[in-house]
C-alpha positions in Angstrom: 0.0 0.0 0.0 1.4 3.4 -1.1 2.0 6.0 1.6 -0.3 9.0 1.3 1.0 12.2 -0.3 0.5 15.4 1.7 0.4 18.7 -0.1 1.1 22.0 1.6 0.0 25.2 -0.1 2.1 28.3 0.1 1.4 31.9 -0.9 3.9 34.5 -2.1 4.1 35.9 1.4 4.8 32.5 3.0 8.2 31.4 4.1 9.4 29.8 0.9 12.6 28.4 2.3 11.6 24.7 1.8 10.3 25.4 -1.6 13.4 27.2 -2.8 15.8 24.7 -1.2 14.0 21.5 -2.4 16.4 21.0 -5.4 19.3 20.8 -2.9 17.6 17.7 -1.6 16.5 16.2 -4.9 19.8 16.7 -6.7 22.1 16.2 -3.8 24.0 13.4 -5.5 23.6 14.6 -9.1 26.9 15.6 -10.6 25.2 17.6 -13.4 22.8 19.9 -11.5 23.8 23.5 -11.1 22.3 25.2 -8.1 21.3 28.9 -8.2 22.9 31.1 -5.7 20.8 31.2 -2.6 21.0 34.9 -2.2 19.8 35.3 -5.8 16.9 32.9 -5.3 15.7 34.8 -2.3 15.5 38.0 -4.2 14.0 36.3 -7.3 11.1 34.9 -5.2 10.6 38.1 -3.2 7.4 39.9 -4.4 8.9 43.2 -3.0 12.0 42.8 -5.2 10.9 41.0 -8.3 8.6 43.2 -10.5 7.1 40.1 -12.2 4.7 39.9 -9.2 3.2 43.3 -10.1 1.2 41.6 -12.8 1.0 38.0 -11.6 -0.6 35.7 -9.1 1.4 32.7 -7.9 0.6 29.7 -5.6 3.3 27.3 -4.5 2.8 23.7 -3.5 5.1 21.3 -1.6 4.6 17.5 -1.6 5.5 15.4 1.5 5.6 11.6 1.8 6.7 9.4 4.7 7.8 12.6 6.5 10.1 13.8 3.7 9.8 16.5 1.1 9.4 14.8 -2.3 8.2 17.4 -4.8 7.3 21.0 -5.6 5.4 23.0 -8.2 3.9 26.5 -8.7 0.7 27.6 -10.4 1.3 30.9 -12.1 -1.1 33.5 -13.7 0.7 36.1 -15.7 -1.9 38.8 -16.5 0.4 40.4 -19.0 0.4 37.2 -21.0 -3.4 37.0 -20.8 -3.8 40.6 -21.9 -1.2 40.3 -24.7 -2.5 37.1 -26.2 -6.1 37.4 -25.4 -6.4 33.9 -24.0 -7.0 32.5 -20.5 -3.8 30.6 -20.2 -1.9 29.9 -17.0 1.5 28.3 -16.3 3.0 25.6 -14.2 6.6 26.1 -13.1 9.4 25.2 -10.7 8.3 21.5 -11.1 10.6 19.1 -9.3 9.8 15.6 -8.0 11.0 12.2 -7.1 10.1 9.5 -9.6 6.6 8.8 -8.2 3.4 9.0 -10.2 1.3 9.6 -7.0 3.4 12.6 -6.0 3.3 14.1 -9.4 -0.5 13.6 -9.8 -1.1 15.3 -6.4 1.0 18.3 -7.4 -0.6 18.8 -10.8 -4.1 18.4 -9.4 -3.4 21.3 -7.0 -2.0 23.5 -9.7 -4.9 22.8 -12.1 -7.5 23.4 -9.4 -6.0 26.7 -8.5 -5.9 27.8 -12.2 -9.5 26.7 -12.8 -10.7 28.7 -9.9 -9.1 31.8 -11.5 -10.9 31.1 -14.8 -7.9 29.7 -16.6 -8.8 27.3 -19.5 -5.3 26.1 -20.5 -2.0 25.5 -18.7 1.4 25.5 -20.3 4.9 25.0 -18.8 7.2 24.7 -17.2 7.9 28.4 -17.0 10.0 29.7 -14.0 8.1 32.3 -14.0 7.5 33.2 -17.6 9.2 32.9 -21.0 11.4 35.8 -19.9 13.0 33.4 -17.4 14.1 29.8 -17.4 11.8 27.4 -19.2 11.3 23.9 -20.5 11.9 20.3 -19.7 15.3 18.9 -20.8 14.6 16.0 -23.2 18.1 14.6 -23.8 21.8 14.8 -22.8 21.2 14.3 -19.1 24.9 13.5 -18.6 26.2 17.0 -18.7 25.4 20.3 -16.8 23.2 23.0 -18.3 24.8 26.3 -19.4 24.0 29.6 -17.7 20.2 30.3 -17.3 19.1 27.0 -18.8 17.3 24.2 -16.9 18.3 20.7 -16.0 16.1 17.8 -14.8 16.3 14.0 -14.4 15.4 11.8 -17.4 12.1 10.6 -15.9 10.5 14.1 -15.9 8.9 13.9 -19.4 7.1 10.6 -18.5 5.8 12.0 -15.2 4.4 15.1 -16.9 2.9 13.2 -19.8 1.2 10.8 -17.3 -0.8 13.7 -16.1 -2.4 14.4 -19.5 0.2 16.9 -20.8 1.4 16.9 -24.4 4.0 18.8 -26.4 3.2 22.4 -27.1 6.6 23.6 -28.5 10.2 22.4 -28.6 13.0 24.9 -27.8 16.3 24.0 -29.4 19.8 24.6 -28.1 22.5 24.9 -30.8 26.1 24.3 -30.2 29.0 25.7 -32.1 32.7 24.9 -32.0 34.9 27.0 -34.2 38.3 28.5 -34.1 37.9 30.6 -37.2 35.4 31.1 -39.9 35.9 29.7 -43.4 36.6 32.2 -46.2 33.1 32.0 -47.6 31.7 33.0 -44.2 34.0 36.0 -44.0 33.1 37.1 -47.6 29.4 36.8 -46.7 29.9 38.9 -43.6 31.7 41.6 -45.6 29.1 41.7 -48.3 26.2 41.9 -45.9 27.8 44.7 -43.9 28.2 46.7 -47.2 24.7 46.0 -48.3 22.9 46.7 -45.0 25.1 49.6 -44.0 24.7 48.9 -40.3 27.1 49.7 -37.6 27.9 46.8 -35.2 29.5 47.8 -31.9 30.0 46.5 -28.4 28.0 48.1 -25.6 29.6 50.9 -23.6 29.5 50.0 -19.9 30.2 53.7 -19.0 26.8 54.5 -20.6 25.1 51.4 -19.4 21.6 52.9 -18.8 21.6 54.6 -22.2 22.6 51.3 -23.9 20.0 49.5 -21.9 17.3 51.9 -23.2 18.4 51.0 -26.8 18.1 47.3 -26.1 14.7 47.8 -24.5 13.6 49.7 -27.6 14.4 46.7 -29.9 13.5 43.8 -27.6 9.8 44.0 -27.2 9.2 44.9 -30.9 11.6 42.2 -32.1 9.9 39.4 -30.2 6.2 40.4 -30.1 5.2 38.0 -32.8 7.1 35.0 -31.4 5.3 32.1 -29.7 4.9 32.5 -26.0 6.2 36.1 -25.9 5.4 38.3 -23.0 6.5 42.0 -23.2 8.8 42.9 -20.4 8.0 45.9 -18.3 10.5 48.7 -17.7 11.0 47.4 -14.1 11.4 43.8 -15.2 14.1 44.8 -17.7 15.9 46.8 -15.1 15.7 44.0 -12.6 17.2 41.5 -15.0 19.9 43.9 -16.2 20.9 44.6 -12.6 21.4 40.9 -12.0 23.4 40.3 -15.2 25.5 43.5 -15.2 28.3 42.0 -13.0 29.0 39.1 -15.4 28.7 41.0 -18.7 31.6 41.1 -21.1 31.0 44.2 -23.2 32.5 42.7 -26.4 29.9 39.9 -26.2 26.9 42.3 -26.1 26.5 43.7 -29.6 24.2 46.6 -30.7 23.4 47.1 -34.4 22.6 50.6 -35.5 21.3 52.1 -38.8 21.7 55.9 -39.1 22.1 56.1 -35.4 19.0 54.2 -34.5 19.2 50.7 -32.8 17.8 48.0 -35.2 19.1 44.9 -33.5 21.2 43.4 -30.6 22.6 40.2 -29.3 23.4 39.3 -25.7 26.0 36.6 -24.9 27.1 35.6 -21.4 30.1 33.6 -20.2 28.9 30.2 -18.9 29.3 30.9 -15.2 27.8 27.5 -14.5 31.3 26.2 -14.9 32.0 27.9 -11.6 28.5 27.7 -9.9 28.4 23.9 -10.2 31.2 23.8 -7.6 29.7 26.4 -5.2 26.4 24.5 -4.5 24.5 27.7 -4.2 26.8 29.4 -1.7 28.8 32.5 -2.7 29.8 33.4 0.8 32.0 33.3 2.7 34.5 31.5 0.4 32.7 31.0 -2.8 33.2 34.6 -3.9 37.0 34.1 -4.0 36.6 31.0 -6.1 34.2 32.8 -8.5 36.6 35.7 -9.0 39.6 33.5 -9.4 38.0 31.2 -12.0 35.9 33.8 -14.0 38.6 34.3 -16.6 39.1 30.6 -17.0 35.5 30.1 -18.4 35.8 28.8 -22.0 32.2 28.5 -23.0 29.5 31.1 -23.7 25.8 31.2 -24.3 24.0 33.6 -26.8 20.9 34.1 -24.7 18.9 36.5 -26.9 19.1 38.2 -30.2 16.5 40.7 -31.5 16.0 42.5 -34.8 13.3 45.1 -35.6 10.9 44.1 -38.3 12.3 46.3 -41.0 15.6 44.5 -40.9 14.4 40.9 -40.6 15.1 38.4 -43.3 18.0 40.5 -44.6 20.9 38.8 -42.9 21.3 41.0 -39.8 21.0 37.9 -37.6 24.0 36.5 -39.5 26.0 39.7 -38.9 25.2 39.7 -35.2 26.2 36.1 -34.7 29.4 36.5 -36.7 30.4 39.6 -34.8 29.7 37.9 -31.5 31.8 34.9 -32.4 34.6 37.1 -33.8 34.7 39.1 -30.5 34.4 35.8 -28.6 37.6 34.5 -30.2 39.5 37.5 -28.7 38.4 36.4 -25.2 39.2 32.7 -25.6 35.7 31.6 -26.4 35.8 29.0 -29.3 32.7 27.1 -28.4 29.3 28.0 -27.1 25.5 27.4 -27.0 22.9 29.4 -28.8 19.6 29.0 -27.0 16.8 28.9 -27.0 15.6 28.8 -30.6 12.0 28.0 -31.4 11.8 24.8 -33.5 9.5 26.8 -35.9 12.0 29.7 -36.3 13.4 28.5 -39.7 15.3 31.7 -40.6 17.2 31.8 -37.4 17.9 28.1 -37.5 19.2 28.5 -41.1 21.5 31.3 -40.1 23.0 29.2 -37.4 23.4 26.1 -39.4 25.3 28.1 -42.1 27.9 28.9 -39.5 28.3 25.2 -38.6 26.1 25.2 -35.5 24.0 22.1 -34.8 21.2 21.1 -32.5 22.4 19.3 -29.4 19.8 19.8 -26.8 16.0 20.0 -26.8 13.7 21.5 -24.2 10.0 20.9 -24.3 7.1 23.0 -23.3 4.0 21.0 -22.4 0.3 22.1 -22.4 -3.1 20.8 -21.3 -6.6 22.0 -21.7 -8.4 22.5 -18.4 
């Protein structure tokens, strides 16, 4: 006879310590899981600090069995998503569980009941908290760590989620590239496109960080508004994310494209700090900070986390120019390999631009959905 599963409901104002720390229990012996810094998680889940909560309602659920914590999940209603898309869709997120169907069923029932009570007709996820954050279930390559700001999970997760009536909504692809120099044809293509488009490509100026951020904001929401799952970021959300990323930015890996002085595109690439974080187990202080500083320049892998182009310049090769310039600058800093993620499986133009440079799909992350 199976032991009963006990579910505890938490609100945003509850003490979320057990919820936030549960991955430390579940992945204690996993050599591939990268824990978030505890200080960062506390701020991220704090409704007084994270502006996402200004337009969202969240319920957290913890599962307990035989006196032990065995799972967690969140039900999320993003009113900006509902307004932008005109559909009553909610999310599930922060899903983690032992390999137990009863536990998973109990967690999803709680989330679905919460969403139904709020008038939600469809649930998609996992989103932690939205598509502007970490998303998706890893579907392959469970024997290596994730790169910065990407998710990791055990290989039994897809089966657990699907057993609760969820099916594929969209696959998000992670491309990998390993190159020490570009072939001559790639260099010629870059030169011809620069001459044809007459755009200026430059690294961000950290001394004018706020001005540069305004230019990126200007491009971001217009560039992504027609993409699947997009939710416009508010000014406060943009500033919150920028504040958290500023300390690890390498200016040469953040490229702005301008035409006649106006921003028309950008790309943002981060060094894969997970190479360091995996050793810290979520603790930066008191000694982790020294290890972080010491090893930062030893990082040899990077992730292109976002690239945006205004509509007027789409389909003209600007994405190729931004990727090329990013990689060219990366060579100067010792980055000869990296990940480009995530890319919608349906984004054929972007995928083609990457594949022309020799990048290839090596990881897949799945978004699931269910009608309520």
